[in-house]
C-alpha positions in Angstrom: -72.0 -62.0 -34.7 -69.3 -64.6 -34.7 -67.5 -62.8 -31.8 -70.6 -62.6 -29.8 -71.3 -66.3 -30.2 -67.7 -67.0 -29.2 -68.1 -65.1 -26.0 -71.5 -66.7 -25.3 -69.9 -70.1 -25.9 -67.0 -69.1 -23.6 -69.4 -68.1 -20.8 -71.3 -71.4 -21.0 -68.3 -73.7 -21.0 -65.9 -71.6 -19.0 -63.3 -71.6 -21.7 -61.1 -68.8 -22.7 -59.2 -68.4 -25.9 -55.5 -67.6 -26.2 -55.8 -65.3 -29.2 -52.1 -65.6 -30.1 -52.1 -69.4 -30.3 -55.9 -69.8 -31.0 -56.1 -72.5 -28.3 -58.8 -73.0 -25.8 -57.9 -72.7 -22.1 -60.2 -74.4 -19.7 -61.1 -72.3 -16.6 -62.5 -74.0 -13.5 -66.1 -73.2 -12.8 -66.7 -70.8 -9.9 -68.5 -73.5 -7.9 -65.5 -75.9 -8.4 -63.2 -73.2 -7.0 -65.6 -72.6 -4.1 -65.8 -76.3 -3.3 -62.0 -76.6 -3.5 -61.6 -73.7 -1.1 -64.2 -75.3 1.3 -62.4 -78.7 1.1 -59.0 -77.1 1.7 -60.4 -75.1 4.7 -62.0 -78.2 6.1 -58.8 -80.2 5.7 -56.7 -77.6 7.5 -59.3 -77.3 10.3 -59.3 -81.1 10.8 -55.5 -81.2 10.7 -55.4 -78.4 13.3 -57.9 -80.2 15.6 -55.9 -83.4 15.4 -52.7 -81.6 16.3 -54.4 -79.9 19.2 -55.8 -83.2 20.4 -52.4 -84.9 20.2 -50.6 -82.0 22.0 -53.3 -82.0 24.8 -53.1 -85.7 25.2 -49.3 -85.5 25.5 -49.6 -82.7 28.0 -52.1 -84.8 30.0 -49.8 -87.8 29.9 -46.8 -85.6 30.8 -44.7 -86.4 27.8 -44.3 -82.8 26.6 -43.8 -81.3 30.0 -41.2 -83.8 30.9 -42.2 -85.3 34.2 -45.5 -84.2 35.6 -48.4 -85.8 37.5 -51.6 -84.0 38.5 -50.0 -80.6 38.1 -47.2 -81.7 40.4 -43.8 -82.0 38.9 -41.3 -84.6 40.0 -37.6 -84.8 40.0 -35.1 -87.4 41.1 -33.3 -85.8 44.0 -33.2 -85.7 47.8 -35.9 -83.1 48.6 -34.2 -79.9 49.7 -34.3 -76.3 48.6 -31.1 -74.3 48.7 -30.5 -70.6 49.0 -27.1 -69.1 48.2 -26.0 -66.5 50.8 -22.5 -65.1 51.4 -21.0 -67.7 49.0 -22.6 -70.6 50.9 -25.2 -73.1 49.9 -27.7 -73.1 52.7 -30.6 -75.6 53.1 -33.7 -73.4 53.1 -36.4 -76.0 52.6 -36.9 -79.7 53.4 -39.8 -81.4 51.7 -41.5 -83.7 54.3 -41.1 -87.4 53.7 -38.1 -87.1 51.4 -34.6 -88.7 51.7 -33.2 -85.5 53.0 -35.6 -85.4 55.9 -35.0 -89.1 56.7 -31.2 -88.5 56.6 -31.5 -85.8 59.2 -30.8 -82.8 57.1 -32.0 -79.6 58.8 -32.8 -76.1 57.9 -29.8 -73.8 57.7 -27.4 -76.7 57.2 -24.5 -75.5 54.9 -23.6 -77.8 52.0 -19.8 -77.6 51.8 -19.3 -80.2 49.1 -21.2 -82.6 46.8 -19.6 -85.9 46.0 -16.3 -84.5 47.3 -16.4 -81.4 45.1 -16.3 -78.2 47.2 -19.0 -75.7 46.6 -17.8 -72.2 45.6 -19.1 -69.3 43.6 -17.7 -70.7 40.3 -19.6 -74.1 40.5 -22.7 -73.0 42.5 -24.8 -73.2 39.3 -23.9 -76.8 38.9 -24.9 -77.7 42.5 -28.5 -78.5 41.5 -27.4 -80.8 38.7 -25.0 -82.6 41.1 -27.6 -83.1 43.8 -30.3 -84.3 41.3 -29.6 -87.5 39.5 -30.9 -90.9 38.6 -33.5 -92.6 40.7 -31.9 -94.8 43.3 -28.4 -93.4 42.9 -26.6 -91.9 45.9 -25.2 -88.5 46.5 -22.6 -87.7 49.2 -23.0 -84.3 50.9 -20.5 -82.7 53.2 -22.6 -80.7 55.7 -21.6 -78.1 58.1 -23.9 -77.5 61.1 -22.9 -75.3 64.1 -19.2 -75.4 63.2 -19.3 -79.3 63.0 -18.7 -81.0 59.6 -20.0 -84.4 58.7 -20.8 -86.5 55.6 -24.3 -87.7 54.6 -24.8 -90.3 51.9 -28.4 -89.9 50.6 -30.2 -92.0 48.0 -32.1 -90.0 45.4 -35.7 -90.7 44.8 -38.7 -89.3 43.0 -39.6 -86.0 44.6 -43.0 -84.5 43.9 -43.5 -80.8 44.3 -46.2 -78.2 43.3 -43.7 -75.4 43.7 -40.3 -76.3 42.5 -37.5 -74.8 44.4 -33.8 -74.8 43.7 -32.2 -78.2 44.0 -34.9 -80.6 45.1 
């Protein structure tokens, strides 16, 4: 009878007995556990929603993408696209209204050197970095057009493009 009363007492108060030490161990009530799980789930959901909101806001402001405006990206450059063919850097695109167009750069012009550094197969990957730069800074291009070679000093500006091409 004593044992039955003990188990009845245990069920009412959610207490278990450590039979070796004869101490009572409190067990959380099932509703307390449920409430804790619900609160934890709610907390995680709110945290996730806040994170999503912050990320979306940063994407809208352009701070995660780098430099973006209305789905157009911008760079500081001169506004040309370059294709490498037969170890030569050939102007394959000129963005209208950019410094390159204003400076008279034409399609199929060959860029021989950038800031007095000759273009070759070893440094062709760095060409884009050399042409792009800080807003308002100048880049000196050595251009070859129909066997004539001439220098062009072009000031970099913000170039907007929906379809980024090599070396804008």
